[in-house]
N, CA, C, O and the ligand as a Tripos MOL2 file, in Angstrom:
@<TRIPOS>MOLECULE
protein
  225   223    57     0     0
PROTEIN
NO_CHARGES

@<TRIPOS>ATOM
      1 N          99.9130   66.7540  145.4820 N.3       1 MET1
      2 CA        100.7140   66.8720  144.2130 C.3       1 MET1
      3 C          99.7840   66.7240  142.9500 C.2       1 MET1
      4 O         100.1210   67.2060  141.8690 O.2       1 MET1
      5 N          98.6840   66.0860  143.1130 N.am      2 GLY2
      6 CA         97.7720   65.9260  141.9850 C.3       2 GLY2
      7 C          98.3750   65.0830  140.8640 C.2       2 GLY2
      8 O          99.0510   64.0870  141.1210 O.2       2 GLY2
      9 N          98.1170   65.5040  139.5780 N.am      3 HIS3
     10 CA         98.6020   64.7260  138.4400 C.3       3 HIS3
     11 C          99.6940   65.4220  137.7120 C.2       3 HIS3
     12 O          99.8790   65.3150  136.4990 O.2       3 HIS3
     13 N         100.4140   66.1510  138.5370 N.am      4 LYS4
     14 CA        101.6430   66.7870  137.8800 C.3       4 LYS4
     15 C         102.5470   65.6890  137.4660 C.2       4 LYS4
     16 O         102.6740   64.6830  138.1640 O.2       4 LYS4
     17 N         103.1570   65.8500  136.3880 N.am      5 THR5
     18 CA        104.2060   64.8850  135.9520 C.3       5 THR5
     19 C         105.4820   65.0270  136.6520 C.2       5 THR5
     20 O         105.8040   66.1160  137.1280 O.2       5 THR5
     21 N         106.2550   63.9530  136.7470 N.am      6 LEU6
     22 CA        107.5960   63.9820  137.4610 C.3       6 LEU6
     23 C         108.4560   65.0380  136.6280 C.2       6 LEU6
     24 O         109.3140   65.7260  137.1810 O.2       6 LEU6
     25 N         108.2050   65.1130  135.4230 N.am      7 CYS7
     26 CA        109.0420   65.9680  134.5530 C.3       7 CYS7
     27 C         108.8480   67.4030  134.9960 C.2       7 CYS7
     28 O         109.7440   68.2160  134.7670 O.2       7 CYS7
     29 N         107.7110   67.7750  135.6280 N.am      8 GLU8
     30 CA        107.4430   69.1280  136.0470 C.3       8 GLU8
     31 C         107.9340   69.3670  137.4520 C.2       8 GLU8
     32 O         107.9510   70.5190  137.8850 O.2       8 GLU8
     33 N         108.3150   68.4040  138.1530 N.am      9 TRP9
     34 CA        108.7290   68.6620  139.5250 C.3       9 TRP9
     35 C         109.9620   69.5700  139.5440 C.2       9 TRP9
     36 O         110.8930   69.4210  138.7530 O.2       9 TRP9
     37 N         109.9200   70.5060  140.4730 N.am     10 ARG10
     38 CA        111.1220   71.3160  140.5620 C.3      10 ARG10
     39 C         112.0080   70.6680  141.6070 C.2      10 ARG10
     40 O         111.5480   69.9600  142.5030 O.2      10 ARG10
     41 N         113.3390   70.9440  141.4530 N.am     11 ARG11
     42 CA        114.3050   70.3720  142.3060 C.3      11 ARG11
     43 C         113.9540   70.6590  143.7580 C.2      11 ARG11
     44 O         113.9950   69.7550  144.5920 O.2      11 ARG11
     45 N         113.5970   71.9520  144.0850 N.am     12 ASN12
     46 CA        113.3010   72.2890  145.5110 C.3      12 ASN12
     47 C         112.0230   71.6020  146.0790 C.2      12 ASN12
     48 O         111.8150   71.6270  147.2930 O.2      12 ASN12
     49 N         111.2250   71.0330  145.2800 N.am     13 GLU13
     50 CA        110.0410   70.3740  145.7240 C.3      13 GLU13
     51 C         110.3440   68.9410  146.1300 C.2      13 GLU13
     52 O         109.6640   68.3810  146.9900 O.2      13 GLU13
     53 N         111.3200   68.3670  145.5420 N.am     14 ILE14
     54 CA        111.5840   66.9380  145.6390 C.3      14 ILE14
     55 C         111.7490   66.5320  147.1460 C.2      14 ILE14
     56 O         111.0790   65.5840  147.5560 O.2      14 ILE14
     57 N         112.5430   67.1470  147.9370 N.am     15 PRO15
     58 CA        112.7390   66.7170  149.3060 C.3      15 PRO15
     59 C         111.3140   66.6610  150.1020 C.2      15 PRO15
     60 O         111.1270   65.8320  150.9920 O.2      15 PRO15
     61 N         110.4150   67.5250  149.7460 N.am     16 PHE16
     62 CA        109.0750   67.4750  150.4180 C.3      16 PHE16
     63 C         108.1940   66.5140  149.8790 C.2      16 PHE16
     64 O         107.1560   66.2550  150.4890 O.2      16 PHE16
     65 N         108.4800   65.9270  148.7760 N.am     17 GLU17
     66 CA        107.6250   64.8650  148.1700 C.3      17 GLU17
     67 C         108.2570   63.5070  148.0450 C.2      17 GLU17
     68 O         107.8350   62.6740  147.2440 O.2      17 GLU17
     69 N         109.2680   63.2960  148.8430 N.am     18 LEU18
     70 CA        110.0230   61.9940  148.7130 C.3      18 LEU18
     71 C         109.2610   60.8350  148.8050 C.2      18 LEU18
     72 O         109.4330   59.8840  148.0430 O.2      18 LEU18
     73 N         108.3080   60.8570  149.8210 N.am     19 LYS19
     74 CA        107.3350   59.7500  150.0240 C.3      19 LYS19
     75 C         106.6260   59.3660  148.7490 C.2      19 LYS19
     76 O         106.6430   58.2070  148.3340 O.2      19 LYS19
     77 N         106.0060   60.3490  148.1350 N.am     20 ALA20
     78 CA        105.2800   60.2150  146.9350 C.3      20 ALA20
     79 C         106.1890   59.7540  145.8340 C.2      20 ALA20
     80 O         105.8200   58.8940  145.0340 O.2      20 ALA20
     81 N         107.3810   60.3180  145.7830 N.am     21 LEU21
     82 CA        108.2450   60.0030  144.7080 C.3      21 LEU21
     83 C         108.6990   58.4940  144.7320 C.2      21 LEU21
     84 O         108.7950   57.8220  143.7050 O.2      21 LEU21
     85 N         108.9690   58.0270  145.9950 N.am     22 ARG22
     86 CA        109.3110   56.6510  146.1580 C.3      22 ARG22
     87 C         108.3210   55.6930  145.6470 C.2      22 ARG22
     88 O         108.6500   54.6460  145.0890 O.2      22 ARG22
     89 N         107.1000   56.0610  145.8420 N.am     23 LYS23
     90 CA        105.9570   55.2240  145.2870 C.3      23 LYS23
     91 C         105.9050   55.2330  143.8080 C.2      23 LYS23
     92 O         105.6270   54.2080  143.1850 O.2      23 LYS23
     93 N         106.1790   56.4260  143.1940 N.am     24 ILE24
     94 CA        106.0810   56.6280  141.7590 C.3      24 ILE24
     95 C         107.1940   55.9520  140.9780 C.2      24 ILE24
     96 O         106.9870   55.4990  139.8520 O.2      24 ILE24
     97 N         108.3980   55.8840  141.5890 N.am     25 VAL25
     98 CA        109.6210   55.3490  140.8470 C.3      25 VAL25
     99 C         109.7650   53.8110  141.2170 C.2      25 VAL25
    100 O         110.5730   53.1050  140.6140 O.2      25 VAL25
    101 N         109.0130   53.3530  142.1550 N.am     26 LYS26
    102 CA        109.2130   51.9890  142.5010 C.3      26 LYS26
    103 C         108.7560   51.0780  141.4400 C.2      26 LYS26
    104 O         107.6250   51.2500  140.9840 O.2      26 LYS26
    105 N         109.5480   50.0680  140.9630 N.am     27 LYS27
    106 CA        109.1860   49.1670  139.9720 C.3      27 LYS27
    107 C         108.6700   49.9400  138.7560 C.2      27 LYS27
    108 O         107.5060   49.7770  138.3900 O.2      27 LYS27
    109 N         109.5280   50.8090  138.0930 N.am     28 PRO28
    110 CA        109.0070   51.5150  137.0310 C.3      28 PRO28
    111 C         108.6500   50.7830  135.7370 C.2      28 PRO28
    112 O         109.3800   49.8920  135.3040 O.2      28 PRO28
    113 N         107.5550   51.1490  135.1360 N.am     29 LYS29
    114 CA        107.1860   50.4910  133.8230 C.3      29 LYS29
    115 C         107.3590   51.4100  132.6710 C.2      29 LYS29
    116 O         107.3840   50.9870  131.5150 O.2      29 LYS29
    117 N         107.4780   52.6500  132.9740 N.am     30 PHE30
    118 CA        107.6010   53.6160  131.8420 C.3      30 PHE30
    119 C         108.8300   54.5240  132.1200 C.2      30 PHE30
    120 O         109.3270   54.6990  133.2330 O.2      30 PHE30
    121 N         109.2370   55.0590  130.9940 N.am     31 VAL31
    122 CA        110.3750   55.9990  131.0450 C.3      31 VAL31
    123 C         110.0020   57.1900  130.2600 C.2      31 VAL31
    124 O         109.2670   57.0030  129.2910 O.2      31 VAL31
    125 N         110.4050   58.4130  130.5360 N.am     32 CYS32
    126 CA        110.0930   59.5900  129.6850 C.3      32 CYS32
    127 C         111.0740   59.6410  128.6490 C.2      32 CYS32
    128 O         112.2680   59.6210  128.9480 O.2      32 CYS32
    129 N         110.6540   59.7120  127.3330 N.am     33 GLY33
    130 CA        111.4440   59.7360  126.2120 C.3      33 GLY33
    131 C         112.1450   61.0890  126.0870 C.2      33 GLY33
    132 O         113.0630   61.2080  125.2750 O.2      33 GLY33
    133 N         111.7710   62.0820  126.8290 N.am     34 LYS34
    134 CA        112.1080   63.4100  126.7470 C.3      34 LYS34
    135 C         113.1450   63.6930  127.8460 C.2      34 LYS34
    136 O         114.2250   64.2180  127.5740 O.2      34 LYS34
    137 N         112.7960   63.3360  129.0920 N.am     35 CYS35
    138 CA        113.5200   63.7560  130.2860 C.3      35 CYS35
    139 C         114.2000   62.5890  130.9570 C.2      35 CYS35
    140 O         114.8750   62.8040  131.9630 O.2      35 CYS35
    141 N         114.0690   61.3490  130.4660 N.am     36 ALA36
    142 CA        114.7200   60.2140  131.0360 C.3      36 ALA36
    143 C         114.3470   59.9720  132.3840 C.2      36 ALA36
    144 O         115.1790   59.4640  133.1350 O.2      36 ALA36
    145 N         113.1550   60.2780  132.8170 N.am     37 ARG37
    146 CA        112.7230   59.9350  134.1840 C.3      37 ARG37
    147 C         111.8380   58.6850  134.1200 C.2      37 ARG37
    148 O         111.2160   58.4140  133.0920 O.2      37 ARG37
    149 N         111.7840   57.9590  135.1710 N.am     38 SER38
    150 CA        111.0160   56.7420  135.1380 C.3      38 SER38
    151 C         109.8960   56.7920  136.2060 C.2      38 SER38
    152 O         109.9950   57.4600  137.2350 O.2      38 SER38
    153 N         108.7310   55.9710  135.8540 N.am     39 ALA39
    154 CA        107.6940   56.0100  136.7780 C.3      39 ALA39
    155 C         106.9530   54.6770  136.5230 C.2      39 ALA39
    156 O         107.1640   54.0330  135.4960 O.2      39 ALA39
    157 N         106.0480   54.2590  137.5110 N.am     40 ASN40
    158 CA        105.3100   52.9900  137.2740 C.3      40 ASN40
    159 C         103.9340   53.3310  136.7260 C.2      40 ASN40
    160 O         103.1060   52.4290  136.5940 O.2      40 ASN40
    161 N         103.6410   54.6140  136.3920 N.am     41 ASP41
    162 CA        102.4440   54.9880  135.7490 C.3      41 ASP41
    163 C         102.7200   56.1170  134.7430 C.2      41 ASP41
    164 O         103.3600   57.1160  135.0740 O.2      41 ASP41
    165 N         102.2350   55.9400  133.5380 N.am     42 LYS42
    166 CA        102.5870   56.8660  132.4060 C.3      42 LYS42
    167 C         102.0240   58.2570  132.7400 C.2      42 LYS42
    168 O         102.4680   59.2540  132.1710 O.2      42 LYS42
    169 N         101.0870   58.3240  133.6240 N.am     43 GLN43
    170 CA        100.4880   59.7100  133.9350 C.3      43 GLN43
    171 C         101.5000   60.6400  134.5100 C.2      43 GLN43
    172 O         101.3220   61.8580  134.5400 O.2      43 GLN43
    173 N         102.5820   60.0370  134.9720 N.am     44 TYR44
    174 CA        103.6340   60.8880  135.6380 C.3      44 TYR44
    175 C         104.7340   61.4280  134.7560 C.2      44 TYR44
    176 O         105.6300   62.1580  135.1810 O.2      44 TYR44
    177 N         104.6180   61.0240  133.4900 N.am     45 LEU45
    178 CA        105.6820   61.4160  132.5340 C.3      45 LEU45
    179 C         105.1140   62.2090  131.3330 C.2      45 LEU45
    180 O         104.0000   61.9040  130.9060 O.2      45 LEU45
    181 N         105.7890   63.1640  130.7920 N.am     46 CYS46
    182 CA        105.2800   64.0170  129.7660 C.3      46 CYS46
    183 C         105.4060   63.2520  128.4160 C.2      46 CYS46
    184 O         104.6070   63.5410  127.5250 O.2      46 CYS46
    185 N         106.3000   62.3480  128.2090 N.am     47 GLN47
    186 CA        106.3950   61.5720  126.9820 C.3      47 GLN47
    187 C         106.6670   60.1300  127.3400 C.2      47 GLN47
    188 O         107.7830   59.6450  127.1550 O.2      47 GLN47
    189 N         105.6770   59.4470  127.8420 N.am     48 PRO48
    190 CA        105.8920   58.0520  128.4120 C.3      48 PRO48
    191 C         106.1560   57.0410  127.2790 C.2      48 PRO48
    192 O         105.4790   56.9850  126.2530 O.2      48 PRO48
    193 N         107.1710   56.2750  127.5560 N.am     49 LEU49
    194 CA        107.5560   55.1090  126.6940 C.3      49 LEU49
    195 C         107.5620   53.8610  127.5770 C.2      49 LEU49
    196 O         108.1170   53.9100  128.6750 O.2      49 LEU49
    197 N         106.9680   52.7450  127.1450 N.am     50 ARG50
    198 CA        107.0640   51.5670  127.8670 C.3      50 ARG50
    199 C         108.4250   51.0240  128.0380 C.2      50 ARG50
    200 O         109.1680   51.0210  127.0560 O.2      50 ARG50
    201 N         108.8620   50.5370  129.2330 N.am     51 LEU51
    202 CA        110.1080   49.9570  129.4000 C.3      51 LEU51
    203 C         110.1550   48.5230  128.8820 C.2      51 LEU51
    204 O         111.1420   48.0790  128.2960 O.2      51 LEU51
    205 N         109.1240   47.8630  129.1040 N.am     52 LYS52
    206 CA        109.0390   46.4080  128.7770 C.3      52 LYS52
    207 C         107.8080   46.1080  127.8780 C.2      52 LYS52
    208 O         106.8230   46.8460  127.9080 O.2      52 LYS52
    209 N         107.8750   45.0620  127.1130 N.am     53 GLY53
    210 CA        106.7730   44.6050  126.4310 C.3      53 GLY53
    211 C         106.5920   45.3810  125.1170 C.2      53 GLY53
    212 O         107.4150   46.2210  124.7530 O.2      53 GLY53
    213 N         105.4850   45.0720  124.4150 N.am     54 LYS54
    214 CA        105.1380   45.7280  123.1590 C.3      54 LYS54
    215 C         104.6590   47.0970  123.3770 C.2      54 LYS54
    216 O         104.0940   47.3950  124.4290 O.2      54 LYS54
    217 N         104.8540   47.9410  122.4380 N.am     55 GLU55
    218 CA        104.2240   49.2990  122.4450 C.3      55 GLU55
    219 C         102.7190   49.2100  122.1840 C.2      55 GLU55
    220 O         102.2000   48.3450  121.4780 O.2      55 GLU55
    221 N         102.0670   50.1950  122.8250 N.am     56 GLU56
    222 CA        100.6000   50.1430  122.5920 C.3      56 GLU56
    223 C         100.2340   50.6880  121.2920 C.2      56 GLU56
    224 O          99.0530   50.7180  120.9450 O.2      56 GLU56
    225 ZN        109.2430   64.1750  130.6360 Zn       57 ZN57
@<TRIPOS>BOND
     1     1     2 1
     2     2     3 1
     3     3     4 2
     4     3     5 am
     5     5     6 1
     6     6     7 1
     7     7     8 2
     8     7     9 am
     9     9    10 1
    10    10    11 1
    11    11    12 2
    12    11    13 am
    13    13    14 1
    14    14    15 1
    15    15    16 2
    16    15    17 am
    17    17    18 1
    18    18    19 1
    19    19    20 2
    20    19    21 am
    21    21    22 1
    22    22    23 1
    23    23    24 2
    24    23    25 am
    25    25    26 1
    26    26    27 1
    27    27    28 2
    28    27    29 am
    29    29    30 1
    30    30    31 1
    31    31    32 2
    32    31    33 am
    33    33    34 1
    34    34    35 1
    35    35    36 2
    36    35    37 am
    37    37    38 1
    38    38    39 1
    39    39    40 2
    40    39    41 am
    41    41    42 1
    42    42    43 1
    43    43    44 2
    44    43    45 am
    45    45    46 1
    46    46    47 1
    47    47    48 2
    48    47    49 am
    49    49    50 1
    50    50    51 1
    51    51    52 2
    52    51    53 am
    53    53    54 1
    54    54    55 1
    55    55    56 2
    56    55    57 am
    57    57    58 1
    58    58    59 1
    59    59    60 2
    60    59    61 am
    61    61    62 1
    62    62    63 1
    63    63    64 2
    64    63    65 am
    65    65    66 1
    66    66    67 1
    67    67    68 2
    68    67    69 am
    69    69    70 1
    70    70    71 1
    71    71    72 2
    72    71    73 am
    73    73    74 1
    74    74    75 1
    75    75    76 2
    76    75    77 am
    77    77    78 1
    78    78    79 1
    79    79    80 2
    80    79    81 am
    81    81    82 1
    82    82    83 1
    83    83    84 2
    84    83    85 am
    85    85    86 1
    86    86    87 1
    87    87    88 2
    88    87    89 am
    89    89    90 1
    90    90    91 1
    91    91    92 2
    92    91    93 am
    93    93    94 1
    94    94    95 1
    95    95    96 2
    96    95    97 am
    97    97    98 1
    98    98    99 1
    99    99   100 2
   100    99   101 am
   101   101   102 1
   102   102   103 1
   103   103   104 2
   104   103   105 am
   105   105   106 1
   106   106   107 1
   107   107   108 2
   108   107   109 am
   109   109   110 1
   110   110   111 1
   111   111   112 2
   112   111   113 am
   113   113   114 1
   114   114   115 1
   115   115   116 2
   116   115   117 am
   117   117   118 1
   118   118   119 1
   119   119   120 2
   120   119   121 am
   121   121   122 1
   122   122   123 1
   123   123   124 2
   124   123   125 am
   125   125   126 1
   126   126   127 1
   127   127   128 2
   128   127   129 am
   129   129   130 1
   130   130   131 1
   131   131   132 2
   132   131   133 am
   133   133   134 1
   134   134   135 1
   135   135   136 2
   136   135   137 am
   137   137   138 1
   138   138   139 1
   139   139   140 2
   140   139   141 am
   141   141   142 1
   142   142   143 1
   143   143   144 2
   144   143   145 am
   145   145   146 1
   146   146   147 1
   147   147   148 2
   148   147   149 am
   149   149   150 1
   150   150   151 1
   151   151   152 2
   152   151   153 am
   153   153   154 1
   154   154   155 1
   155   155   156 2
   156   155   157 am
   157   157   158 1
   158   158   159 1
   159   159   160 2
   160   159   161 am
   161   161   162 1
   162   162   163 1
   163   163   164 2
   164   163   165 am
   165   165   166 1
   166   166   167 1
   167   167   168 2
   168   167   169 am
   169   169   170 1
   170   170   171 1
   171   171   172 2
   172   171   173 am
   173   173   174 1
   174   174   175 1
   175   175   176 2
   176   175   177 am
   177   177   178 1
   178   178   179 1
   179   179   180 2
   180   179   181 am
   181   181   182 1
   182   182   183 1
   183   183   184 2
   184   183   185 am
   185   185   186 1
   186   186   187 1
   187   187   188 2
   188   187   189 am
   189   189   190 1
   190   190   191 1
   191   191   192 2
   192   191   193 am
   193   193   194 1
   194   194   195 1
   195   195   196 2
   196   195   197 am
   197   197   198 1
   198   198   199 1
   199   199   200 2
   200   199   201 am
   201   201   202 1
   202   202   203 1
   203   203   204 2
   204   203   205 am
   205   205   206 1
   206   206   207 1
   207   207   208 2
   208   207   209 am
   209   209   210 1
   210   210   211 1
   211   211   212 2
   212   211   213 am
   213   213   214 1
   214   214   215 1
   215   215   216 2
   216   215   217 am
   217   217   218 1
   218   218   219 1
   219   219   220 2
   220   219   221 am
   221   221   222 1
   222   222   223 1
   223   223   224 2
@<TRIPOS>SUBSTRUCTURE
     1 MET1         2 RESIDUE 1 A MET
     2 GLY2         6 RESIDUE 1 A GLY
     3 HIS3        10 RESIDUE 1 A HIS
     4 LYS4        14 RESIDUE 1 A LYS
     5 THR5        18 RESIDUE 1 A THR
     6 LEU6        22 RESIDUE 1 A LEU
     7 CYS7        26 RESIDUE 1 A CYS
     8 GLU8        30 RESIDUE 1 A GLU
     9 TRP9        34 RESIDUE 1 A TRP
    10 ARG10       38 RESIDUE 1 A ARG
    11 ARG11       42 RESIDUE 1 A ARG
    12 ASN12       46 RESIDUE 1 A ASN
    13 GLU13       50 RESIDUE 1 A GLU
    14 ILE14       54 RESIDUE 1 A ILE
    15 PRO15       58 RESIDUE 1 A PRO
    16 PHE16       62 RESIDUE 1 A PHE
    17 GLU17       66 RESIDUE 1 A GLU
    18 LEU18       70 RESIDUE 1 A LEU
    19 LYS19       74 RESIDUE 1 A LYS
    20 ALA20       78 RESIDUE 1 A ALA
    21 LEU21       82 RESIDUE 1 A LEU
    22 ARG22       86 RESIDUE 1 A ARG
    23 LYS23       90 RESIDUE 1 A LYS
    24 ILE24       94 RESIDUE 1 A ILE
    25 VAL25       98 RESIDUE 1 A VAL
    26 LYS26      102 RESIDUE 1 A LYS
    27 LYS27      106 RESIDUE 1 A LYS
    28 PRO28      110 RESIDUE 1 A PRO
    29 LYS29      114 RESIDUE 1 A LYS
    30 PHE30      118 RESIDUE 1 A PHE
    31 VAL31      122 RESIDUE 1 A VAL
    32 CYS32      126 RESIDUE 1 A CYS
    33 GLY33      130 RESIDUE 1 A GLY
    34 LYS34      134 RESIDUE 1 A LYS
    35 CYS35      138 RESIDUE 1 A CYS
    36 ALA36      142 RESIDUE 1 A ALA
    37 ARG37      146 RESIDUE 1 A ARG
    38 SER38      150 RESIDUE 1 A SER
    39 ALA39      154 RESIDUE 1 A ALA
    40 ASN40      158 RESIDUE 1 A ASN
    41 ASP41      162 RESIDUE 1 A ASP
    42 LYS42      166 RESIDUE 1 A LYS
    43 GLN43      170 RESIDUE 1 A GLN
    44 TYR44      174 RESIDUE 1 A TYR
    45 LEU45      178 RESIDUE 1 A LEU
    46 CYS46      182 RESIDUE 1 A CYS
    47 GLN47      186 RESIDUE 1 A GLN
    48 PRO48      190 RESIDUE 1 A PRO
    49 LEU49      194 RESIDUE 1 A LEU
    50 ARG50      198 RESIDUE 1 A ARG
    51 LEU51      202 RESIDUE 1 A LEU
    52 LYS52      206 RESIDUE 1 A LYS
    53 GLY53      210 RESIDUE 1 A GLY
    54 LYS54      214 RESIDUE 1 A LYS
    55 GLU55      218 RESIDUE 1 A GLU
    56 GLU56      222 RESIDUE 1 A GLU
    57 ZN57       225 GROUP 0 **** ****
């Protein structure tokens, strides 16, 4: 799957990438300000915002 953001995932791809998805959304630290998706690494989001703590 490479470094494609979650925001770019297509609905029909999700069932095939469930394992990867579970890892990505486990204990999320970031949320996408545009798509409202969450991830534990900002590289997976197109417009990452920190969920906790101060902004960078
Ligand atoms: Zn996004």
